[in-house]
C-alpha positions as CSV (number, residue, x, y, z in Angstrom):
1,M,0.0,0.0,0.0
2,C,2.8,2.3,0.8
3,V,4.5,1.4,-2.4
4,C,1.4,2.4,-4.5
5,K,1.2,5.8,-2.7
6,K,4.9,6.4,-3.4
7,R,4.4,5.6,-7.1
8,H,1.3,7.9,-7.3
9,L,3.1,10.7,-5.6
10,R,6.1,10.4,-7.9
11,S,3.8,10.4,-11.0
12,W,1.9,13.5,-9.7
13,T,5.2,15.3,-9.1
14,Q,6.5,14.7,-12.6
15,T,3.2,15.8,-14.1
16,R,3.3,19.0,-12.2
17,S,6.9,19.6,-13.2
18,H,6.0,19.2,-17.0
19,D,3.1,21.6,-16.6
20,H,5.4,24.1,-15.0
21,I,7.9,23.9,-17.8
22,A,5.3,24.2,-20.5
23,A,3.8,27.2,-18.7
24,S,7.2,28.7,-18.3
25,E,7.9,28.4,-22.1
26,V,4.6,30.0,-22.9
27,V,5.4,32.9,-20.6
28,H,8.8,33.3,-22.1
29,Q,7.4,33.3,-25.7
30,D,4.8,35.8,-24.7
31,T,7.4,38.0,-23.0
32,F,9.7,37.8,-26.1
33,A,6.8,38.8,-28.4
34,E,6.0,41.8,-26.2
35,L,9.6,42.7,-26.1
36,W,10.0,42.5,-29.8
37,G,6.9,44.5,-30.4
38,S,8.2,47.3,-28.1
39,L,11.5,47.4,-30.0
40,T,10.0,47.5,-33.5
41,G,7.1,49.8,-32.6
42,G,4.4,47.4,-33.8
43,P,2.8,44.1,-33.1
44,S,4.9,41.0,-33.5
45,R,4.5,39.2,-36.8
46,S,3.5,35.6,-36.8
47,P,5.6,33.2,-38.8
48,I,4.4,32.8,-42.4
49,V,3.4,29.4,-43.3
50,V,4.1,28.5,-46.9
51,G,2.0,25.8,-48.5
52,E,3.5,23.0,-50.5
53,E,2.0,24.3,-53.8
54,T,3.5,27.8,-53.3
55,W,7.0,26.3,-52.6
56,T,6.8,24.0,-55.6
57,A,6.0,27.0,-57.9
58,E,8.8,29.1,-56.6
59,F,11.3,26.3,-56.9
60,N,10.3,25.6,-60.6
61,A,10.7,29.3,-61.4
62,L,14.1,29.4,-59.8
63,A,15.2,26.3,-61.7
64,E,14.0,27.7,-65.0
65,G,15.9,31.0,-64.5
66,F,19.2,29.3,-63.5
67,D,22.1,29.9,-66.0
68,E,24.2,26.7,-66.4
69,K,27.0,28.7,-67.9
70,L,27.1,31.1,-64.9
71,F,30.4,29.6,-63.6
72,E,32.0,28.9,-66.9
73,I,35.5,30.3,-67.2
74,G,36.7,32.2,-70.3
75,G,33.4,32.2,-72.2
76,T,33.2,35.9,-73.0
77,P,35.3,37.9,-75.5
78,G,37.9,40.0,-74.0
79,A,38.6,37.9,-71.0
80,S,41.9,38.7,-69.3
81,F,43.6,35.3,-69.7
82,C,46.6,34.1,-71.6
83,S,48.7,31.0,-71.4
84,S,51.9,33.1,-71.6
85,A,52.4,36.3,-69.7
86,S,55.8,37.1,-71.3
87,S,56.0,40.4,-73.2
88,V,58.1,38.6,-76.0
89,L,56.6,35.4,-77.2
90,E,58.7,32.5,-78.5
91,T,58.4,31.8,-82.2
92,C,60.7,28.8,-82.6
93,D,59.0,25.5,-83.6
94,H,58.6,22.9,-80.8
95,P,56.7,19.7,-81.8
96,G,56.8,18.4,-78.2
97,N,55.9,14.8,-77.1
98,H,52.8,14.9,-79.4
99,D,54.7,15.7,-82.6
100,F,52.6,18.8,-83.1
101,T,52.7,19.7,-86.8
102,L,51.0,22.0,-89.2
103,R,50.2,21.4,-92.9
104,F,48.8,23.7,-95.6
105,Q,46.8,22.8,-98.6
106,K,48.8,23.0,-101.9
107,S,47.8,25.8,-104.2
108,G,49.5,27.6,-107.1
109,T,50.4,31.2,-107.7
110,A,47.4,32.1,-109.9
111,K,45.9,35.5,-109.4
112,S,42.5,34.0,-108.6
113,V,43.6,32.2,-105.4
114,T,42.5,33.6,-102.1
115,S,45.1,31.8,-100.0
116,T,48.4,30.2,-100.8
117,Y,51.4,28.9,-98.8
118,S,55.1,29.0,-99.7
119,E,57.1,26.1,-98.3
120,S,60.4,27.6,-99.1
121,L,59.6,30.9,-97.3
122,N,57.3,29.3,-94.6
123,K,54.9,32.1,-95.4
124,L,51.1,32.2,-95.8
125,Y,49.7,34.7,-98.4
126,C,45.9,35.4,-98.0
127,Q,43.3,38.0,-98.8
128,L,41.5,40.1,-96.2
129,A,38.7,38.2,-94.3
130,K,39.2,35.0,-96.4
131,T,39.5,31.7,-94.6
132,S,42.8,29.8,-94.8
133,P,42.6,26.1,-94.0
134,V,45.3,24.9,-91.6
135,E,45.7,21.2,-91.0
136,V,46.8,20.1,-87.5
137,L,48.5,16.7,-87.0
138,V,49.6,15.0,-83.7
139,S,51.1,11.6,-83.1
140,K,48.9,10.9,-80.0
141,E,45.8,12.4,-78.5
142,P,46.4,15.4,-76.2
143,P,44.6,15.5,-72.8
144,L,40.9,16.0,-72.7
145,G,39.9,19.6,-73.0
146,S,43.1,20.8,-74.8
147,V,42.8,23.9,-77.0
148,L,44.5,25.4,-80.1
149,R,45.6,29.0,-79.6
150,A,46.5,31.4,-82.3
151,T,48.5,34.6,-81.6
152,A,49.9,37.2,-84.0
153,V,53.3,38.9,-83.3
154,Y,55.5,41.3,-85.2
155,K,58.6,39.7,-86.9
156,K,61.2,42.4,-86.6
157,T,62.9,43.0,-83.2
158,E,62.1,46.7,-83.1
159,H,58.4,45.9,-83.2
160,V,58.2,42.5,-81.4
161,A,57.0,44.0,-78.1
162,E,54.0,45.8,-79.7
163,V,50.5,44.3,-79.9
164,V,49.2,43.4,-83.3
165,R,45.8,45.1,-83.8
166,R,43.5,45.9,-86.6
167,C,43.6,49.4,-88.1
168,P,41.0,51.9,-86.8
169,H,39.2,51.9,-90.2
170,H,38.5,48.2,-90.2
171,Q,37.6,48.3,-86.5
172,N,35.0,50.9,-87.0
173,E,33.4,48.9,-89.8
174,D,32.8,45.9,-87.4
175,V,30.3,45.7,-84.6
176,V,31.4,42.5,-82.7
177,A,33.0,42.7,-79.3
178,H,36.4,41.3,-80.5
179,R,36.6,43.7,-83.5
180,S,40.2,44.8,-82.5
181,H,41.5,41.2,-82.9
182,L,43.4,40.5,-86.1
183,I,43.0,36.7,-86.2
184,R,39.6,34.9,-86.1
185,I,38.8,31.2,-86.2
186,E,35.8,30.3,-88.3
187,G,33.5,27.3,-88.3
188,S,33.1,26.7,-84.5
189,Q,30.7,28.0,-81.9
190,L,33.3,27.3,-79.1
191,V,35.8,30.0,-80.2
192,R,37.0,32.2,-77.4
193,Y,38.9,35.6,-77.8
194,Y,41.3,36.7,-75.1
195,E,43.3,39.8,-74.2
196,D,46.1,39.4,-71.7
197,A,45.6,41.7,-68.6
198,R,49.3,42.5,-68.4
199,T,50.6,42.5,-72.0
200,N,47.3,43.3,-73.8
201,R,48.2,40.7,-76.4
202,H,45.3,39.2,-78.4
203,S,44.7,35.5,-78.9
204,V,41.9,33.2,-80.0
205,T,41.3,29.6,-78.9
206,V,39.2,26.7,-80.2
207,P,38.9,23.3,-78.5
208,Y,41.1,20.6,-80.1
209,E,38.9,18.0,-81.9
210,P,40.3,14.6,-82.8
211,P,40.4,13.7,-86.6
212,Q,37.2,12.4,-88.0
213,L,36.8,8.8,-89.1
214,G,39.3,7.9,-91.9
215,A,41.3,11.2,-91.5
216,E,44.7,11.8,-90.0
217,R,44.4,15.5,-89.3
218,T,42.2,18.2,-87.8
219,T,41.4,21.3,-89.9
220,I,40.9,24.8,-88.5
221,L,40.0,27.9,-90.5
222,L,41.9,31.1,-89.9
223,S,40.9,34.5,-91.1
224,F,43.0,37.7,-91.0
225,M,40.8,40.8,-90.7
226,C,43.3,43.6,-91.8
227,N,45.7,44.1,-94.7
228,S,49.4,44.1,-94.1
229,S,49.6,47.6,-95.7
230,C,46.9,49.2,-93.5
231,M,47.9,52.5,-91.9
232,G,47.4,52.6,-88.2
233,G,47.5,48.8,-88.1
234,M,50.4,46.5,-89.3
235,N,51.6,49.4,-91.6
236,R,53.7,47.0,-93.8
237,R,55.4,45.5,-90.8
238,P,55.8,41.7,-91.3
239,I,54.0,39.5,-88.8
240,R,54.2,35.9,-87.6
241,T,51.3,33.7,-86.4
242,I,52.1,31.4,-83.4
243,L,49.8,28.3,-83.2
244,T,50.1,26.4,-79.9
245,L,48.6,23.2,-78.5
246,E,47.8,23.7,-74.8
247,T,46.2,21.8,-72.0
248,P,43.1,23.2,-70.2
249,E,45.5,24.6,-67.6
250,G,47.5,26.5,-70.2
251,V,50.6,24.2,-70.4
252,V,52.0,24.4,-73.9
253,L,52.3,20.9,-75.5
254,G,53.6,22.0,-78.9
255,R,54.3,25.2,-80.9
256,R,54.5,26.1,-84.6
257,S,54.8,29.5,-86.3
258,F,54.7,30.9,-89.8
259,E,54.9,34.3,-91.5
260,V,51.7,35.9,-92.8
261,R,51.1,38.5,-95.5
262,V,47.5,39.8,-96.0
263,C,47.3,41.3,-99.5
264,A,45.0,41.8,-102.5
265,C,46.8,39.3,-104.8
266,P,48.4,36.4,-102.8
267,G,49.5,34.4,-105.8
268,R,51.3,37.4,-107.4
269,D,53.1,38.3,-104.1
270,R,54.2,34.8,-103.5
271,K,55.6,34.4,-107.0
272,T,57.5,37.7,-106.6
273,E,59.0,36.9,-103.2
274,E,60.0,33.4,-104.2
275,G,61.7,34.8,-107.3
276,N,63.6,37.3,-105.2
277,Q,64.7,34.6,-102.8
278,D,66.0,32.4,-105.7
279,K,67.9,35.3,-107.1
280,A,69.5,36.1,-103.8
281,Q,70.5,32.5,-103.3
282,T,72.1,32.4,-106.7
283,D,74.1,35.5,-106.1
284,V,75.4,34.1,-102.8
285,K,76.4,30.8,-104.4
286,Q,78.1,32.4,-107.4
287,P,79.8,35.6,-106.2
288,K,80.6,38.1,-108.8
289,K,84.2,37.9,-110.0
290,R,86.1,41.2,-110.3
291,K,86.9,42.0,-113.8
292,S,90.7,42.1,-114.1
293,V,92.0,45.2,-115.8
294,P,94.3,44.1,-118.7
295,V,97.8,45.4,-118.3
296,V,98.8,47.3,-121.4
297,P,102.6,46.9,-122.0
298,P,104.4,50.2,-122.5
299,L,105.0,51.1,-126.1
300,K,108.5,50.7,-127.1
301,R,109.8,52.9,-129.8
302,T,111.3,50.4,-132.0
303,K,112.4,50.9,-135.5
304,S,109.7,49.1,-137.5
305,A,110.0,47.6,-140.9
306,S,107.8,50.3,-142.4
307,S,110.5,53.0,-141.7
308,D,112.8,51.3,-144.1
309,E,110.1,51.4,-146.8
310,D,109.6,55.2,-146.5
311,D,112.3,55.9,-149.0
312,K,110.8,53.6,-151.6
313,V,108.8,54.9,-154.5
314,F,105.4,53.4,-155.1
315,T,103.2,53.7,-158.2
316,L,99.5,54.4,-157.6
317,Q,97.0,54.1,-160.5
318,V,94.2,56.6,-160.2
319,K,91.1,56.7,-162.4
320,G,90.2,60.2,-163.5
321,R,92.2,63.3,-163.8
322,E,90.5,65.2,-161.0
323,R,91.4,62.5,-158.5
324,F,95.0,62.4,-159.9
325,Q,95.4,66.2,-159.5
326,M,94.0,66.1,-156.0
327,L,96.3,63.3,-154.9
328,K,99.2,64.9,-156.6
329,K,98.7,68.1,-154.6
330,I,98.6,66.1,-151.4
331,N,101.8,64.3,-152.4
332,D,103.6,67.5,-153.3
333,G,102.6,69.1,-150.0
334,L,104.0,66.1,-148.1
335,E,107.3,66.2,-150.0
336,L,107.6,69.9,-149.3
337,L,107.0,69.3,-145.6
338,D,109.7,66.6,-145.5
339,K,112.2,69.0,-147.1
340,E,111.5,71.7,-144.6
341,K,112.1,69.2,-141.7
342,K,115.4,68.2,-143.1
343,N,116.6,71.8,-143.7
344,K,115.4,73.2,-140.3
345,P,118.3,73.4,-137.8
346,K,117.7,72.0,-134.3
347,D,117.9,74.4,-131.4
348,P,120.9,73.6,-129.2
349,V,120.0,72.7,-125.6
350,P,122.4,73.7,-122.8
351,S,123.6,71.0,-120.4
352,S,121.9,72.7,-117.5
353,G,118.5,72.4,-119.2
354,K,117.9,76.1,-119.7
355,R,116.6,77.2,-123.1
356,L,118.9,79.5,-125.1
357,L,117.6,82.9,-126.0
358,V,117.1,83.8,-129.6
359,K,118.5,87.2,-130.7
360,G,116.0,90.0,-129.9
361,E,114.2,87.8,-127.2
362,K,114.1,89.0,-123.6
363,S,114.6,86.7,-120.6
364,E,111.9,86.2,-118.0
365,T,113.9,88.0,-115.3
366,E,114.1,91.2,-117.3
């Protein structure tokens, strides 16, 4: 009996304790609500209960408006990123472990061609804004996500630190965001244009794609958007195009470069420059020999055989009296001249070398 009373008393005590705690929480909540109302100057707001339908509608609207490319890196033109921050880019060829190689389609030097490549000069001739196919070959596949990057640099050392840009005239004719870039890559929606934040160099990239079935190379289409002779742009300064194979992190796997001339008649210019190169090489192989001046021996006054024949008499047959009379007068004059020479005395010359005075002639000192 005592045990039952003790259990009942314990149960009643616990119940009272729970009621006291619940009442205390209610008092505390009411007190906090009054305190909050006094601070904000108005009645406390009750929590908003959102229904399941309202939450579902808001979630769907949020999902539809989410941009999947929000966190994509390098997707906009003019992004300040470049694989090489050096002010002077290297132009020497480096095939690397992937045997990175470029190949150009063969074309002649006809005036109608829009793009032609000279193997002897390693130079591409192309027209303004005309696509030039460039074939890319590798011995093994590069890492997933690798890109091909094209950059233009000046060839001469006095201009190599300058940025290659389009001339103001061609820039103003264009409306795209990357209108100042000289090089463009056509035929792909994944092309990205960059401008280095430190050197301001322009470059353009396109993802590397493996060769299609049955092919051994990948082809990209390059376009040059300004003539080499444009004032305010290249201004007749020769340029080189550097094409690199890079990993997604910007590590260069291979490098190739070639000279470029953007002109109105690529075939004619290629033919002219190749001819000048052949002529220069011929001149180097066969240097011009100096013409030796012939040495003329001094004339020796020797008594010739003709002098012995001067005293001989010759007979000349002349047709016509007039010719005979004319020749006779000439002959008589010559004979008279010979007589005067024989009869004329020679002036004596003193041993000292001074000229003797003739009678009636004054000396220079007088």
